[in-house]
N, C-alpha and C positions, 0 to 999 in steps of 0.2 A: 432472380434479384435484379432490381434496377441497378444498373451499373454506376449511376451517379447519384448515389443516396446522398441526402443533406445531413451531414454530421456536425452537431453542435459540439464544439470543443469546449468543455467547462474547466477553467483554469484559473490560478490565482489563489483567491480564498483568504480565510480569516486565520489561518494557523501560522506557527513559527516557520513553516516550511513553503511560505508564499513565494520566496525566489526560486526554490527548487522547482516548484510547479510551473514557474515561468519557462525555465529551461526545458522541462520535459514537454511543454505545451509546443514549443517551437518545433521540437524535433518530431513530435507526433503529427503535427499539421502538415509538415512536409512529406511524411510518409504517407499520409491519406490522401493527399492531392492527386496521387496517381491514379486512384479508382474513386475517390468520392469528391463531392463538394463540401468544404468546411466552413463553418460558421464560428468564428472565434468568439466565445462567450466569457468575457472576463469578469471575475469576481474580485472586487477590491477588498483591502483590508478591514474595511468596515462591513462588508458583507453585501454591498450593492452590486447588483448584475448589469453587464454592459456589453451590448451587442456591437461588436467591432467591425469596420468595413474592411473588404479584403479577405483573402484567404489564411494569411500569416497573422499569429496573435501578437499584440504588442504589450509593453509592460503597463500601460494605463491607456484610459480614454475609451469611448464608445457611447452608443446611445442607451441610456438607462432603461432596463427592460425588465419584467417579471414573467414567472411562468405560474399559471393559475393552478392550484391542487384541486383541479376538478376534471374527471375524464371527459366530460362534455366539451370541454374546450380545445380538445384533440392536440394538446401539446404545443400550441402557439405561443410564441414569444411576442409579447405586446410591449408597447411603449410605455413607460411607466407615467408620463405626463398625461395621456388621454385614452390608454388602453388600445390604441390602434394596433392591429396586426403587423408586425415587421418581419417575420419569418415563421415558418413551421417544419421544424427539423424532422427528419425521418427516425433519427436516434440520437440519444445524448451519450457523449463520451467524457465522463469526468477525469480529469488529471489533477484533482484536488488532493495533494498530500496532507496527511495529518487532520486535525480536528476540523469540523464543519465541512468535511467532504469525504474522508476516508473511513469515517466512523458510523455511517449509516444515516446521517442527518439528511444530506442531498438525496440518498438513495430512498428515503421515506418520501420525499416531496415527489420524486419520480414515480413511485408506486401510487401516491395520491392522484397524481395527474395522468395515470395509467399510459406512461410513454415508455418504449424501449430504451434500455440504457446497458452500457458495457460495464462488466464486472460484476463484483459480490452484491448480493441483496442486502437487505437491512441487517438482518441477523448475523450474516457472515462478516460484514463489514464491521458492526459494532463489536462483536466478539473478537475479532482479530486486532482492532485497534486498541482494545483495552488489554494490556499485556497480563494483567492479574486475572481476568476472565479467560483470555486465550490459554494461559498456563494451566488453569482449572480443567479445561476441556481436554487439553492435551493429556493431563494427569488422569481423567476419567477414560480416556481412550487407551490408557495404558502405554502411552509413548514416552521414551526416555528424553529427559530434559535435565537443564541446569536446576541445582537446588536453589531456592529462592524464598524470600519473605516479602510481604506486602505491609506498607505502613499507610495509615490514612490521616496521620496528624503528626506533629512534632511531639515526641514524647522521649526524653532521654533514657528512661528505663527501657522502653521498647527498642530503641535505637541500639543501646548496648547490648541487649539480649540478641537482637538480630546479627549484630557484629560478631558476638562470641559464637553463635551457632554457625554462621557461614565462613567465618575466619576472614582473614586478609592475604592478597587483596580481595576486594569485592567491586562490583559495579552498581552504581545508582542510577536509575532511570525514571523520568515520568512515566506513568503507565500509559498515557494516551499522546504520544508523539512519536515522531520517526526521524529517519535521516541523522540520528545520533544527536540531535538537538538536546542540550542540557544533561547529556550523559557523561558521567564522570568515572574515572577509575581511582579507586580509594586505596591507598597503600598503609596509610597510618591512621590511627583513632582520631587525632587532631583534625585529619583532612575530611571525616565523615560529615561533621556538622555543616560546613560550607557547601559540601556536595548536595546535602539533603535540602539545604535552603534554596539552592539553584533549582532543584527538580521540583520542590513544591511551589516555586513561583510560577511554573507552567501547568502544574496539575494538582488536584486534591488528594491524589493516590500515587504512591511511589514504590517501585519495585527495586529491592535488592538482590543481587544475583551473585552466587560464589565465583570468584574469579579461578578460570582454569588455564593450563597451558595447552592451547589447542591450536590447530588448524582451522581456518574458517572456509567452509564450503556452502555454496548456494545452488539451488536448483529452480528452474522456471518451469511452472505448472500452467497448463492451458487445457481448457473444456469445461463442460458442464456436469451431466452426470457420469460421463466416462473421460475423465481427465487424462492428459498424458504428461509425462515428465521429460524434460531436455537432459542433455548430458550435463552432469555437474561442473561448476566452475570453482576454482579456489582463489582466495584473495590473500595476499601477503601485503598487509599494510606497511606503510613508509613510517610508522611511528607504533607507540604501544598499542593502541587498538584502532579500529576502523572507526574513526570519528568523523565529524562533519567536513573538516578541511581535508582529511584524507579521502573522501568520497568525492568532493566537489572542487576543491582547489585545482586551478589549471596547472599548477606547479607541482602537484602531487605525484610522488615517485612511486605509489601503491602499484603492486604488480597484480595482474590478473591471469591466472593460468587456465585455460580453456582448450581442452576439457582438464579438469583437476587431475593431480598427479595421485591417483587411486588405482588400486588393483580392480579388475573387473567385477570381483565379487563386492568389494567396497563401494563401487560405483552403483551396482545394483541395490544395495542396501540403503544408500542415501537417497536414490530415487524413490524407493518403495517408502521411506520414511516420510519423505516430502508429499506423496500422494496421501498417505494416512492422515498427516496434518491437514492437508487441503479438505479432506472429508470430515475431520474431526471438528471444524469449525463452520461446516455447511458452506463452503467457499463455492463460486461460480465463476465462469469466465477466465479468470487468469490470477495468478499470484506468485510471488518469489518466496520460497522457503530457505531460510538460513539455518545451517546446521554446524555443529562442531565435531571435530575429530580429536580426542585427547592424544597428545604426542606420545606420552609414555604407553597408554594402554591400548590405544586405537579404538577406544570405545566410543560410539556415535551419539551425540546429544542433540536435541532439537533446541533451536534457539526461539526463532519466532516466524511468523507469517506475515507477509505485506501484501494486502490486497489491492494497493495501487502503487506498485514499486516504481522507481525512477525510470524515465524513458528518456533520459538525455542520450547524447551520442556515445557516451563512455559507461553508460548503465548496463548492469549485469544481465537484467531481464531479456532484452532484445539480442544481446551478444551470444547468450546461451541458446536461443533459438536459431540463430544463423548458423551457429557451429553445429545445430542439429538439423540443418537443412532447409529452414524456414526463413526466407528473405524478409526483411523489416517491412516493406509494404504488404506482403502476403500475411505476414503476423497480425498487422493491424486490420486488414480486411477480414481475417478470421475472427478476431476480437469482436469486430462489429456483427459479423454473422451470429456469433454465440450469443451477444446481447439480444439480437431479434428472435433468435431461437427460444431463449428463456422468456421473453415477453409473450411470445405466441403459446408457449406451454402453460404459462399463468392464465392467459386469456381463456384457455379452455376450461379452466376450473369452475365449478359451480360456486355462486355466491349467495344462492338463495335457498331456503330450505322449507319445506311444507308449502302452504298456501300463502 
């Protein structure tokens, strides 16, 4: 493999996780530079693509460019003004958290353009981003998970029924968003309506989950057809639950225990559940799987899978692999190699039938 591949780092995006993506991209670019040439490709909040100068991504600016959804164009990045070629990446590395990036949309563009890219494909990305679909696939695979209900509109009768069936406390989440954006912990009936109003402002579909007294455990998964699981890590939030500020505030006092405080048997069970979740949604490349361990019973429950997990300096995904013996630059190089491997496998498939 060429030691200095050109990696287009796609970051920013139109979702509510734009700022999180900026932090992840900076860290990923610094890690990639050891072995690859980085092309920062900034997506602004309106969806415009901008090729930035230098190897490190910035929070704004760059030359407006586009990627043609045609295999014949070879994945070239062309200037929007006159279609002149500005760069031809060897592989695309999306670090676009949330909608319009983690949900299969940009992966569909990469597939149409027939370019290699890092991470899950269209199906795995879309299914994992939509918590309602993701949970349906987990249920089909027989995986233990938190009891939940899905609402597609504001309806007082349906909301009351869901609260009765799930009990309090419960969590209210937009179905297609991450980083705990617009997630609320509801302890009273009076707090349910404002929480739903907030969640429906971000998505047309909202998930309600039963609240459990749990320990939060995460596993990083790496691979394509034969994925591997890292050592588990445990999160002890500095507040009632692992919300946006607890994850990203520089003053957060959230504790990370790596490895998690589990017995060998419990650790093996969590890792096996993470791999089963990865396969259930047809994931590829990498993902972080979040699980719960009930404090009273020790029962293991699956929470969710994230196909483009945070890659900041304090993010669990790279930390868990570092604790498993894989350095950050080596992890990133492995992700690039997995993207190229998957693209090569797809390129060998037949697309014509008969004459």
